[in-house]
DOMI-477868 format. One record per residue (C-alpha): residue in three letters; y, x, z; residue number from 0. Coordinates in Angstrom, 2 decimals, padded with zeros to 5 digits. Each point is the difference from the previous one (the first is absolute). Layout:
BEGIN
> ala/Y/X/Z/NUM .
...
This chain:
BEGIN
> unk/039.70/-043.88/-005.72/0 .
> unk/001.22/-003.60/-000.15/1 .
> unk/000.96/-002.52/-002.62/2 .
> unk/-000.88/000.16/-003.65/3 .
> unk/-000.15/003.78/-000.02/4 .
> unk/-002.74/-000.05/002.61/5 .
> unk/-002.11/-002.37/-002.00/6 .
> unk/000.20/002.21/-003.04/7 .
> unk/-002.09/003.10/-000.11/8 .
> unk/001.40/003.33/-001.09/9 .
> unk/000.40/000.41/-003.76/10 .
> unk/-002.62/002.19/-001.62/11 .
> unk/002.56/002.78/-000.58/12 .
> unk/000.93/000.00/003.70/13 .
> unk/-003.64/000.20/001.03/14 .
> unk/-000.51/002.90/-002.41/15 .
> unk/003.08/001.74/001.40/16 .
> unk/-001.23/-000.34/003.59/17 .
> unk/-003.43/001.36/-000.96/18 .
> unk/001.49/002.97/-001.86/19 .
> unk/002.49/000.79/002.78/20 .
> unk/-002.76/-000.15/002.58/21 .
> unk/-002.23/002.27/-002.07/22 .
> unk/002.77/002.56/-000.60/23 .
> unk/001.01/-000.03/003.68/24 .
> unk/-003.61/000.40/001.13/25 .
> unk/-000.54/002.87/-002.46/26 .
> unk/003.11/001.81/001.23/27 .
> unk/-000.94/-000.53/003.67/28 .
> unk/-003.46/001.43/-000.75/29 .
> unk/001.60/002.95/-001.81/30 .
> unk/002.43/000.72/002.87/31 .
> unk/-002.54/-000.52/002.79/32 .
> unk/-001.02/003.71/000.15/33 .
> unk/003.68/000.96/000.35/34 .
> unk/000.49/-002.52/002.80/35 .
> unk/-003.10/001.40/001.72/36 .
> unk/000.88/003.70/-000.12/37 .
> unk/003.83/000.04/000.06/38 .
> unk/001.57/-001.03/003.33/39 .
> unk/003.32/-000.52/-001.80/40 .
> unk/-001.62/-002.91/-001.87/41 .
> unk/-002.09/-001.57/002.77/42 .
> unk/002.21/-003.11/-000.14/43 .
> unk/-001.54/-000.64/-003.41/44 .
> unk/-002.97/-001.68/001.71/45 .
> unk/002.40/-002.78/001.06/46 .
> unk/001.65/-000.31/-003.38/47 .
> unk/-002.34/-002.52/-001.75/48 .
> unk/000.20/-002.36/003.00/49 .
> unk/003.77/000.46/000.20/50 .
> unk/000.33/-000.78/-003.72/51 .
> unk/-001.99/-003.23/000.38/52 .
> unk/002.04/-000.97/003.07/53 .
> unk/003.28/000.35/-001.89/54 .
> unk/-001.33/-002.00/-002.95/55 .
> unk/-001.06/-002.74/002.43/56 .
> unk/003.45/-000.02/001.60/57 .
> unk/001.81/-000.52/-003.31/58 .
> unk/-002.16/-002.86/-001.28/59 .
> unk/002.07/-003.06/-000.97/60 .
> unk/-000.77/-003.29/-001.70/61 .
> unk/003.28/-001.93/-000.10/62 .
> unk/001.84/002.02/-002.63/63 .
> unk/002.44/001.51/002.50/64 .
> unk/000.72/003.67/-000.61/65 .
> unk/-001.64/-000.07/-003.41/66 .
> unk/001.24/001.62/-003.20/67 .
> unk/001.08/-001.63/-003.21/68 .
> unk/-002.54/000.20/-002.79/69 .
> unk/002.04/002.47/-002.05/70 .
> unk/000.70/002.28/002.98/71 .
> unk/-003.62/-000.07/001.13/72 .
> unk/-001.25/000.85/-003.49/73 .
> unk/002.54/002.81/-000.41/74 .
> unk/-000.86/001.54/003.37/75 .
> unk/-003.74/-000.32/-000.64/76 .
> unk/000.40/001.72/-003.37/77 .
> unk/002.30/002.77/001.29/78 .
> unk/-002.00/000.91/003.09/79 .
> unk/-003.29/-000.49/-001.84/80 .
> unk/001.10/002.49/-002.66/81 .
> unk/001.18/002.44/002.67/82 .
> unk/-003.33/-000.35/001.81/83 .
> unk/-001.91/000.72/-003.20/84 .
> unk/002.16/003.06/-000.68/85 .
> unk/-000.66/001.35/003.51/86 .
> unk/-003.73/-000.69/-000.44/87 .
> unk/-000.13/001.86/-003.30/88 .
> unk/001.88/002.92/001.54/89 .
> unk/-002.56/000.05/002.82/90 .
> unk/-002.88/-000.15/-002.49/91 .
> unk/001.39/002.86/-002.07/92 .
> unk/000.58/002.04/003.15/93 .
> unk/-003.59/-000.68/001.02/94 .
> unk/-001.10/001.24/-003.41/95 .
> unk/002.10/003.16/000.44/96 .
> unk/-000.89/000.65/003.64/97 .
> unk/-002.41/-002.21/001.90/98 .
> unk/-000.19/-003.50/001.47/99 .
> unk/000.22/001.51/003.49/100 .
> unk/003.43/001.54/-000.68/101 .
> unk/002.74/-001.34/002.34/102 .
> unk/002.37/-000.52/-002.93/103 .
> unk/-002.64/-002.18/-001.68/104 .
> unk/-000.46/-002.02/003.20/105 .
> unk/003.74/-000.59/000.28/106 .
> unk/000.33/-001.03/-003.65/107 .
> unk/-002.86/-002.50/000.34/108 .
> unk/001.41/-001.46/003.22/109 .
> unk/003.43/-000.30/-001.61/110 .
> unk/-001.60/-001.76/-002.95/111 .
> unk/-001.64/-002.59/002.25/112 .
> unk/003.30/-000.50/001.85/113 .
> unk/001.84/-000.71/-003.25/114 .
> unk/-002.74/-002.34/-001.19/115 .
> unk/000.14/-001.69/003.40/116 .
> unk/003.72/-000.70/-000.38/117 .
> unk/-000.69/-001.39/-003.47/118 .
> unk/-002.63/-002.28/001.55/119 .
> unk/002.43/-001.12/002.72/120 .
> unk/002.46/-001.04/-002.71/121 .
> unk/-002.63/-001.82/-002.06/122 .
> unk/-001.42/-001.90/002.97/123 .
> unk/003.50/-001.08/001.07/124 .
> unk/000.76/-001.54/-003.40/125 .
> unk/001.76/-003.32/000.64/126 .
> unk/-002.21/-001.69/-002.58/127 .
> unk/-002.99/000.61/002.28/128 .
> unk/001.19/001.62/003.27/129 .
> unk/-002.66/001.41/002.27/130 .
> unk/001.94/002.55/002.08/131 .
> unk/003.57/000.83/000.92/132 .
> unk/001.47/002.89/-001.96/133 .
> unk/001.73/002.00/002.72/134 .
> unk/-000.31/002.95/002.29/135 .
> unk/-003.47/-000.85/001.41/136 .
> unk/-001.57/-000.22/-003.46/137 .
> unk/001.76/003.18/-001.17/138 .
> unk/-000.90/001.84/003.22/139 .
> unk/-003.66/-000.91/-000.51/140 .
> unk/000.14/002.11/-003.15/141 .
> unk/002.20/002.84/001.30/142 .
> unk/-002.31/000.97/002.85/143 .
> unk/-002.64/001.23/-002.47/144 .
> unk/001.84/003.23/-001.00/145 .
> unk/000.68/000.65/003.70/146 .
> unk/-003.76/000.11/000.52/147 .
> unk/-000.60/002.55/-002.77/148 .
> unk/000.44/003.80/000.20/149 .
> unk/003.41/001.33/-000.97/150 .
> unk/000.26/002.25/-003.06/151 .
> unk/-000.69/003.56/001.27/152 .
> unk/003.45/001.37/-000.78/153 .
> unk/001.78/-002.84/001.78/154 .
> unk/-002.33/000.23/002.99/155 .
> unk/000.45/003.78/000.33/156 .
> unk/003.79/-000.15/-000.21/157 .
> unk/000.21/-002.89/002.47/158 .
> unk/-002.39/001.66/002.46/159 .
> unk/001.83/003.33/-000.12/160 .
> unk/003.40/-001.66/000.46/161 .
> unk/-001.26/-001.98/003.00/162 .
> unk/-001.67/003.05/001.55/163 .
> unk/003.22/002.01/-000.18/164 .
> unk/002.14/-002.94/001.18/165 .
> unk/-002.18/-000.66/003.06/166 .
> unk/-000.32/003.68/000.94/167 .
> unk/003.78/000.45/-000.29/168 .
> unk/000.62/-003.15/002.05/169 .
> unk/-002.45/001.09/002.71/170 .
> unk/001.75/003.38/000.18/171 .
> unk/003.39/-001.68/000.48/172 .
> unk/-001.46/-002.17/002.75/173 .
> unk/-001.52/003.03/001.72/174 .
> unk/003.37/001.76/-000.13/175 .
> unk/001.67/-003.01/001.64/176 .
> unk/-002.67/000.02/002.71/177 .
> unk/000.50/003.72/000.60/178 .
> unk/-003.53/000.96/-001.05/179 .
> unk/-000.36/003.39/-001.65/180 .
> unk/-001.75/-000.19/-003.36/181 .
> unk/-000.12/001.75/-003.36/182 .
> unk/-000.58/-001.71/-003.33/183 .
> unk/-001.48/001.41/-003.21/184 .
> unk/-000.20/-002.72/-002.65/185 .
> unk/-002.15/-002.73/001.51/186 .
> unk/-001.31/002.22/002.84/187 .
> unk/001.66/-000.15/003.43/188 .
> unk/-000.81/002.78/002.48/189 .
> unk/000.32/-000.88/003.69/190 .
> unk/-000.50/001.99/003.18/191 .
> unk/-003.44/-001.51/000.60/192 .
> unk/-001.24/-000.68/-003.51/193 .
> unk/000.73/-000.65/-003.63/194 .
> unk/000.50/-003.36/-001.70/195 .
> unk/-000.51/-000.49/-003.73/196 .
> unk/001.41/-003.08/-001.73/197 .
> unk/-002.88/-000.39/-002.43/198 .
> unk/-000.49/-002.58/-002.77/199 .
> unk/-001.65/-002.42/002.42/200 .
> unk/003.05/000.26/002.29/201 .
> unk/002.58/-000.34/-002.78/202 .
> unk/000.25/-003.78/000.37/203 .
> unk/-001.26/-000.91/-003.47/204 .
> unk/-002.76/-002.11/001.52/205 .
> unk/002.33/-002.01/002.24/206 .
> unk/002.62/-000.23/-002.74/207 .
> unk/-002.32/-001.57/-002.58/208 .
> unk/-001.79/-002.20/002.54/209 .
> unk/003.24/-001.29/001.49/210 .
> unk/001.59/-000.76/-003.37/211 .
> unk/-003.22/-001.91/-000.78/212 .
> unk/000.32/-001.87/003.32/213 .
> unk/003.70/-000.62/-000.57/214 .
> unk/-000.63/-001.63/-003.38/215 .
> unk/-002.91/-002.04/001.40/216 .
> unk/001.90/-001.25/003.07/217 .
> unk/003.16/-000.72/-001.99/218 .
> unk/-001.99/-002.24/-002.33/219 .
> unk/-002.26/-001.64/002.62/220 .
> unk/002.28/-000.37/003.02/221 .
> unk/003.60/-000.11/-001.29/222 .
> unk/001.65/-002.66/-002.15/223 .
> unk/003.64/001.06/-000.36/224 .
> unk/000.65/002.42/-002.91/225 .
> unk/002.42/002.22/001.94/226 .
> unk/-002.49/000.29/002.86/227 .
> unk/-002.76/001.00/-002.42/228 .
> unk/002.17/002.71/-001.52/229 .
> unk/000.94/001.27/003.45/230 .
> unk/-003.60/000.15/001.21/231 .
> unk/-001.21/001.94/-003.04/232 .
> unk/003.02/002.32/000.16/233 .
> unk/-000.64/000.77/003.69/234 .
> unk/-003.74/000.69/-000.41/235 .
> unk/000.38/003.54/-001.38/236 .
> unk/002.66/001.24/002.49/237 .
> unk/-001.98/-001.51/002.87/238 .
> unk/-003.18/001.74/-001.14/239 .
> unk/001.76/003.36/-000.29/240 .
> unk/001.69/-000.40/003.38/241 .
> unk/-003.26/-000.86/001.77/242 .
> unk/-001.82/002.90/-001.63/243 .
> unk/002.81/002.34/001.03/244 .
> unk/-000.33/-001.25/003.58/245 .
> unk/-003.74/000.68/-000.14/246 .
> unk/000.50/003.54/-001.33/247 .
> unk/002.61/000.74/002.67/248 .
> unk/-002.23/-001.37/002.77/249 .
> unk/-002.95/002.14/-001.14/250 .
> unk/002.26/003.06/-000.22/251 .
> unk/001.20/-000.57/003.58/252 .
> unk/-003.60/-000.31/001.15/253 .
> unk/-000.87/003.32/-001.66/254 .
> unk/003.02/001.58/001.71/255 .
> unk/-001.37/-001.33/003.29/256 .
> unk/-003.32/001.71/-000.65/257 .
> unk/-001.97/-003.09/-001.07/258 .
> unk/-002.49/000.34/-002.84/259 .
> unk/000.73/-002.77/-002.53/260 .
> unk/-002.61/000.79/-002.64/261 .
> unk/-002.69/-002.50/-000.79/262 .
> unk/-000.18/-003.38/001.72/263 .
> unk/003.47/000.03/001.52/264 .
> unk/001.65/000.93/-003.30/265 .
> unk/-001.86/-002.68/-001.98/266 .
> unk/000.41/-002.66/002.70/267 .
> unk/003.76/000.57/000.01/268 .
> unk/000.10/-000.48/-003.77/269 .
> unk/-001.89/-003.29/000.05/270 .
> unk/001.99/-001.22/003.00/271 .
> unk/003.24/000.60/-001.89/272 .
> unk/-001.33/-001.96/-002.98/273 .
> unk/-001.01/-002.97/002.15/274 .
> unk/003.23/000.03/002.00/275 .
> unk/002.17/000.23/-003.11/276 .
> unk/-001.86/-002.87/-001.67/277 .
> unk/000.38/-002.08/003.18/278 .
> unk/003.74/000.74/000.07/279 .
> unk/000.33/-001.09/-003.64/280 .
> unk/-001.92/-003.20/000.72/281 .
> unk/002.19/-000.73/003.01/282 .
> unk/003.14/000.65/-002.01/283 .
> unk/-001.26/-002.31/-002.75/284 .
> unk/-000.58/-002.81/002.49/285 .
> unk/003.43/000.55/001.54/286 .
> unk/001.71/-000.09/-003.40/287 .
> unk/-001.80/-003.14/-001.16/288 .
> unk/002.07/-003.17/000.12/289 .
> unk/-000.72/-003.34/-001.63/290 .
> unk/001.54/-000.34/-003.44/291 .
> unk/002.15/-003.14/-000.38/292 .
> unk/-001.77/-002.78/-001.84/293 .
> unk/000.44/000.32/-003.73/294 .
> unk/001.60/003.45/000.20/295 .
> unk/-001.06/002.29/-002.81/296 .
> unk/-002.50/-002.48/-001.42/297 .
> unk/000.10/-001.64/-003.38/298 .
> unk/-000.23/-003.74/-000.20/299 .
> unk/-003.55/-001.24/-000.41/300 .
> unk/-000.93/-000.91/-003.52/301 .
> unk/-003.07/-001.51/-001.51/302 .
> unk/-002.11/002.11/-002.33/303 .
> unk/000.89/-000.49/-003.62/304 .
> unk/-003.34/001.00/-001.48/305 .
> unk/-002.80/-002.38/-000.60/306 .
> unk/-002.95/-000.14/002.34/307 .
> unk/-002.21/003.03/-000.40/308 .
> unk/002.40/001.78/-002.37/309 .
> unk/001.01/003.52/000.98/310 .
> unk/003.68/000.98/-000.29/311 .
> unk/000.95/002.83/-002.36/312 .
> unk/000.47/002.41/002.91/313 .
> unk/-003.67/-000.39/000.94/314 .
> unk/-001.04/000.68/-003.59/315 .
> unk/002.16/003.14/-000.09/316 .
> unk/-001.45/001.16/003.33/317 .
> unk/-003.53/-000.62/-001.23/318 .
> unk/000.62/002.16/-003.06/319 .
> unk/001.38/002.82/002.16/320 .
> unk/-002.89/-000.15/002.46/321 .
> unk/-002.61/-000.14/-002.76/322 .
> unk/001.55/003.09/-001.58/323 .
> unk/000.08/001.70/003.40/324 .
> unk/-003.66/-000.76/000.73/325 .
> unk/-001.01/001.11/-003.51/326 .
> unk/001.99/003.22/000.39/327 .
> unk/-001.66/000.80/003.32/328 .
> unk/-003.44/-000.49/-001.53/329 .
> unk/000.93/002.11/-003.02/330 .
> unk/001.36/002.91/002.02/331 .
> unk/-002.90/-000.16/002.45/332 .
> unk/-002.60/-000.06/-002.77/333 .
> unk/001.58/002.97/-001.78/334 .
> unk/000.73/002.16/003.04/335 .
> unk/-002.74/-000.77/002.51/336 .
> unk/-002.92/000.46/-002.40/337 .
> unk/-002.20/002.83/001.31/338 .
> unk/000.02/003.27/-001.86/339 .
> unk/-002.93/000.50/-002.34/340 .
> unk/-001.04/003.65/000.04/341 .
> unk/-000.55/001.43/-003.47/342 .
> unk/-002.34/002.71/001.08/343 .
> unk/000.00/002.44/002.91/344 .
> unk/003.26/001.45/001.29/345 .
> unk/000.66/003.59/-001.09/346 .
> unk/-000.84/002.88/002.32/347 .
> unk/003.53/000.92/001.04/348 .
> unk/-001.04/002.98/002.11/349 .
> unk/-001.54/001.53/-003.12/350 .
> unk/003.51/000.03/-001.50/351 .
> unk/001.33/002.12/002.89/352 .
> unk/-001.09/003.66/-000.19/353 .
> unk/-002.26/000.63/003.03/354 .
> unk/000.79/003.71/000.05/355 .
> unk/003.09/002.09/-000.64/356 .
> unk/-000.24/003.80/000.31/357 .
> unk/002.36/001.21/002.70/358 .
> unk/000.63/-003.51/001.32/359 .
> unk/-001.52/-001.93/002.88/360 .
> unk/-001.13/-003.45/-001.21/361 .
> unk/000.00/-003.03/002.31/362 .
> unk/-001.35/-003.39/-001.07/363 .
> unk/001.39/-003.06/001.76/364 .
> unk/-002.66/-002.35/001.34/365 .
> unk/001.95/-002.87/001.61/366 .
> unk/001.52/-001.63/-003.08/367 .
> unk/-002.15/-003.08/000.60/368 .
> unk/002.55/-001.02/002.63/369 .
> unk/002.33/-001.00/-002.84/370 .
> unk/-002.56/-001.89/-002.11/371 .
> unk/001.11/-003.43/001.21/372 .
> unk/003.67/000.64/-000.63/373 .
> unk/-000.48/001.67/-003.38/374 .
> unk/-002.78/-002.35/-001.18/375 .
> unk/-002.28/002.85/-001.00/376 .
> unk/-002.57/002.32/001.53/377 .
> unk/000.23/002.44/-002.90/378 .
> unk/002.27/002.70/001.41/379 .
> unk/-000.24/003.77/000.28/380 .
> unk/002.27/002.72/001.38/381 .
> unk/-000.26/003.74/000.36/382 .
> unk/002.45/002.45/001.50/383 .
> unk/000.15/003.66/-001.07/384 .
> unk/001.42/002.52/002.53/385 .
> unk/000.85/003.67/-000.29/386 .
> unk/001.88/002.54/002.09/387 .
> unk/001.93/002.84/-001.57/388 .
> unk/002.95/002.31/000.35/389 .
> unk/002.33/-002.77/-001.17/390 .
> unk/-001.35/-002.32/002.67/391 .
> unk/-002.55/-002.81/000.00/392 .
> unk/-000.58/-001.98/-003.17/393 .
> unk/-001.41/-003.53/-000.09/394 .
> unk/-000.95/-002.29/-002.87/395 .
> unk/-001.41/-003.50/000.52/396 .
> unk/-001.48/-002.02/-002.87/397 .
> unk/-000.79/-003.69/000.43/398 .
> unk/-001.50/-002.45/-002.48/399 .
> unk/-000.92/-003.69/000.29/400 .
> unk/-001.69/-002.40/-002.43/401 .
> unk/-000.09/-003.79/-000.50/402 .
> unk/-002.40/-001.95/-002.19/403 .
> unk/001.58/-002.51/-002.45/404 .
> unk/001.18/-003.01/002.00/405 .
> unk/-000.55/001.73/003.35/406 .
> unk/003.74/000.32/000.73/407 .
> unk/003.21/-000.93/-001.74/408 .
> unk/002.35/002.52/-001.55/409 .
> unk/002.65/-000.93/002.57/410 .
> unk/-002.35/000.47/002.94/411 .
> unk/-000.95/003.49/-001.12/412 .
> unk/003.63/000.80/-000.77/413 .
> unk/001.12/-001.20/003.43/414 .
> unk/-001.98/002.72/001.81/415 .
> unk/001.83/003.03/-001.33/416 .
> unk/001.26/002.77/002.30/417 .
> unk/003.42/-001.73/-000.08/418 .
> unk/-001.52/-002.95/001.87/419 .
> unk/-002.69/001.65/002.13/420 .
> unk/001.21/003.43/001.08/421 .
> unk/003.15/-001.02/001.95/422 .
> unk/-002.20/-002.15/002.24/423 .
> unk/-001.94/003.15/000.92/424 .
> unk/003.14/001.86/001.08/425 .
> unk/000.99/001.65/-003.29/426 .
> unk/003.68/-000.06/-000.90/427 .
> unk/000.83/-000.32/-003.72/428 .
> unk/002.32/002.64/-001.46/429 .
> unk/002.05/000.34/-003.14/430 .
> unk/-001.40/001.42/-003.26/431 .
> unk/001.86/000.83/-003.18/432 .
> unk/-002.24/-002.16/-002.20/433 .
> unk/-002.39/-002.68/001.26/434 .
> unk/-001.88/000.02/-003.30/435 .
> unk/-001.07/003.40/-001.33/436 .
> unk/-002.13/001.35/-002.87/437 .
> unk/-002.40/002.67/001.25/438 .
> unk/-002.62/002.37/-001.36/439 .
> unk/-003.43/000.93/001.28/440 .
> unk/-002.31/002.53/-001.62/441 .
> unk/002.63/000.65/-002.66/442 .
> unk/-000.03/-003.61/-001.20/443 .
> unk/002.66/-002.67/000.65/444 .
> unk/-000.70/-003.04/002.16/445 .
> unk/001.50/-003.48/-000.17/446 .
> unk/003.16/-000.49/002.04/447 .
> unk/-000.77/000.03/003.73/448 .
> unk/001.88/-001.60/002.86/449 .
> unk/001.45/002.75/002.20/450 .
> unk/000.92/-000.38/003.68/451 .
> unk/000.88/002.25/002.94/452 .
> unk/-000.95/-000.78/003.62/453 .
> unk/000.60/001.94/003.19/454 .
> unk/-001.46/-000.22/003.49/455 .
> unk/001.84/002.31/002.33/456 .
> unk/000.02/003.43/-001.64/457 .
> unk/-002.92/-000.85/-002.30/458 .
> unk/000.83/-001.12/-003.57/459 .
> unk/-002.20/-001.55/-002.67/460 .
> unk/000.65/-000.19/-003.71/461 .
> unk/-001.83/-003.06/-001.35/462 .
> unk/-000.90/-000.91/-003.58/463 .
> unk/-001.97/-003.11/-000.94/464 .
> unk/-001.18/-002.14/-002.92/465 .
> unk/-001.29/-003.57/-000.26/466 .
> unk/-002.37/-000.57/-002.91/467 .
> unk/-000.84/-003.44/-001.38/468 .
> unk/-002.39/-000.56/-002.87/469 .
> unk/-000.11/003.69/-000.84/470 .
> unk/003.75/000.66/-000.10/471 .
> unk/002.67/000.92/002.56/472 .
> unk/002.40/-002.74/001.07/473 .
> unk/003.06/-000.17/002.23/474 .
> unk/000.35/-003.35/001.78/475 .
> unk/003.33/000.66/001.73/476 .
> unk/001.20/-001.25/003.38/477 .
> unk/-002.72/-002.33/001.32/478 .
> unk/002.35/-001.19/002.77/479 .
> unk/001.99/-001.85/-002.67/480 .
> unk/-001.05/-003.59/-000.73/481 .
> unk/001.31/000.37/-003.55/482 .
> unk/-002.16/003.09/-000.55/483 .
> unk/-003.11/-001.70/001.38/484 .
> unk/000.49/-003.02/-002.26/485 .
> unk/000.48/002.34/-002.97/486 .
> unk/-003.28/001.76/000.91/487 .
> unk/-001.89/-003.30/000.00/488 .
> unk/001.53/-001.07/-003.31/489 .
> unk/-000.60/003.38/-001.66/490 .
> unk/-003.52/000.76/001.16/491 .
> unk/-001.25/-003.56/000.31/492 .
> unk/-001.36/-002.02/002.88/493 .
> unk/-003.64/000.85/-000.60/494 .
> unk/-000.20/003.79/000.11/495 .
> unk/-002.27/001.50/-002.66/496 .
> unk/000.62/003.73/000.23/497 .
> unk/-001.49/002.56/002.33/498 .
> unk/002.50/001.96/002.08/499 .
> unk/000.34/003.48/001.47/500 .
> unk/002.55/001.43/002.38/501 .
> unk/000.37/003.79/000.06/502 .
> unk/002.16/001.83/002.52/503 .
> unk/000.68/003.71/000.45/504 .
> unk/001.94/001.29/003.00/505 .
> unk/000.83/003.57/000.95/506 .
> unk/002.35/002.09/002.07/507 .
> unk/000.50/002.14/-003.11/508 .
> unk/001.81/-000.81/-003.27/509 .
> unk/-002.03/-001.22/-002.96/510 .
> unk/000.48/003.13/-002.11/511 .
> unk/-001.56/002.08/002.75/512 .
> unk/-003.13/-002.05/000.62/513 .
> unk/-000.49/-000.93/-003.68/514 .
> unk/-001.11/003.60/-000.66/515 .
> unk/-003.04/-000.35/002.28/516 .
> unk/-003.34/-000.36/-001.84/517 .
> unk/-001.25/-002.88/002.18/518 .
> unk/003.20/-001.91/-000.75/519 .
> unk/-000.41/000.34/-003.77/520 .
> unk/-003.68/-000.88/000.37/521 .
> unk/000.83/-003.28/001.76/522 .
> unk/002.43/-001.11/-002.70/523 .
> unk/-002.43/000.90/-002.76/524 .
> unk/-002.50/-002.34/001.67/525 .
> unk/002.40/-002.93/000.39/526 .
> unk/001.72/000.25/-003.38/527 .
> unk/-002.54/-002.40/-001.58/528 .
> unk/001.02/-002.65/002.56/529 .
> unk/003.41/-000.28/-001.64/530 .
> unk/001.94/003.15/000.90/531 .
> unk/000.42/001.25/-003.56/532 .
């Protein structure tokens, strides 16, 4: 920097803001690093910190040109700072309800940093002490953070499915035009010499997100005219989808020719498309770039109006927002990442499941440990009771899981109900008259149970389940709803203090029929003290 501004050091508030922004950005990059490592759709995230710094470097200014008035800078810093705090608190509450590794938490945290970054861009472009230009490069440096975070699961699933069906339908139309016989079922295309499946990895989500990221980066780093920037960003998504369609069609034609495309060839084609599309976007950005006439779009330089070393109000506002953000992160982390403290040995869950049932074959499941990481507990037990008779085969499966206080949140346990887990295993949900029913076992009433029906081919399963927290049954509702998850965190608290059980009964017979069996009544007499009374 030159002139009087260069001789002055940064005000203390500005130095504090830079330190806090750096710490928050580093913490988020550390948090997202595992996602960047394991999810190919987010592999561009490794470039994101360097890209952010590059854009900040590009928009540095010291002559007052392109700066904001003090009132505007303060207003923008306050508005985006408040929005960033709100997004951070939503992410913290979602982490309390689910887990820090949840994609919706990642997206909320990345959105929070993006909003705080825009607030910082406004504060550092304050005309009373301008350090950067408030414009597209500084805003883009913030916007690329959410593009490097996982999408919320519902959005990702809907987008992936839509792209899979769109590409498979487009490939079929192209094959028809080329006179190639083919048959399509959903996202599966059957050819004379093989079958092609447009899976999630082939849907184009990876190239779509990466190319939008590249479009925003190139528009800010390589293009100066506003209309050209808008055009480049607008073209990035269609170009990505077109190139991915061309890749899918090429692989389909190779399969039709008898070439095996699995493995190296399939993956190499995907990465080649990404590199080629990014190169095309970069070339387009260079072609669209033209020098901006001198003085166009820039405010007249003005000397800073604050005294030497004094921070403008916008910097003070930003410092308050960032201090609150850092404090909030520490608070949520301290209250949600503290390790569970066992309060004695876990109960013997198998002892709750009758080991014998006259006239029934009893099978004990032994592979439940496979789900320990996902469910955050190793205390699980399941037994299935089978019997053949004149009315056909009868089956009853009883499952129970246990969590020590603080071992898992209420929302995490409630998010692994049959509604969420069974469809992924091929079960199709059906309609029931009442999703909450009051039942009896052993002649005694039970608390209201959640009732579901699932089918797989000709096989149907009636399912009833309870979630117990602190010795009483609870119903958490739809854990795919952000509003519901926030309500769970507010109702049950951030630091979980109650032990939890999840009990599930499934059968191909109605409740009234199996409830008469002695082993069934015996099980519910054993678990009533847990909270089923």
